C-alpha positions, -999 to 999 in steps of 0.1 A, spaced: 71 58 66 34 55 57 26 55 18 -14 65 -2 -29 60 -32 -65 59 -44 -80 64 -81 -107 73 -104 -127 40 -107 -125 41 -147 -85 30 -137 -92 2 -120 -78 -32 -129 -53 -21 -157 -22 -20 -133 -13 19 -123 -15 12 -85 11 -10 -93 38 5 -115 32 34 -94 37 17 -61 64 1 -78 89 28 -84 77 48 -55 84 22 -34 118 23 -54 122 56 -50 118 54 -7 137 27 1 167 44 -22 175 67 10 187 58 38 167 69 62 144 46 50 136 15 69 100 8 65 72 17 48 38 13 54 4 17 41 -28 9 54 -58 -9 34 -93 -14 38 -104 -50 41 -135 -47 22 -103 -35 -5 -91 -63 -12 -77 -51 -52 -52 -27 -32 -41 -51 -8 -34 -77 -36 -14 -47 -56 12 -42 -16 16 -80 -20 26 -74 -52 55 -57 -44 65 -72 -13 41 -56 15 27 -82 44 3 -73 76 12 -67 109 -15 -55 120 -50 -35 122 -68 -2 124 -100 9 123 -110 40 104 -146 58 112 -150 62 72 -135 29 55 -138 14 87 -112 -26 95 -82 -16 81 -50 -38 72 -15 -16 83 14 -40 56 48 -31 58 79 -40 35 112 -36 52 149 -31 35 
């Protein structure tokens, strides 16, 4: 399963993304059919990478997106 998220700049740095993604992960990983959750972060967005790292995601690959440029694929398994 892949997740994505975004916040308005006035909400950055207040822990909302970590709290929201953490709650989503709790719900997703409680489902027996979900074995792994992935997310892609732009390499130019280290704050989003830190959110995922705090929640146990690790880098597993790379990609490129026309709008966001170079991406890091991160995953967390049960």
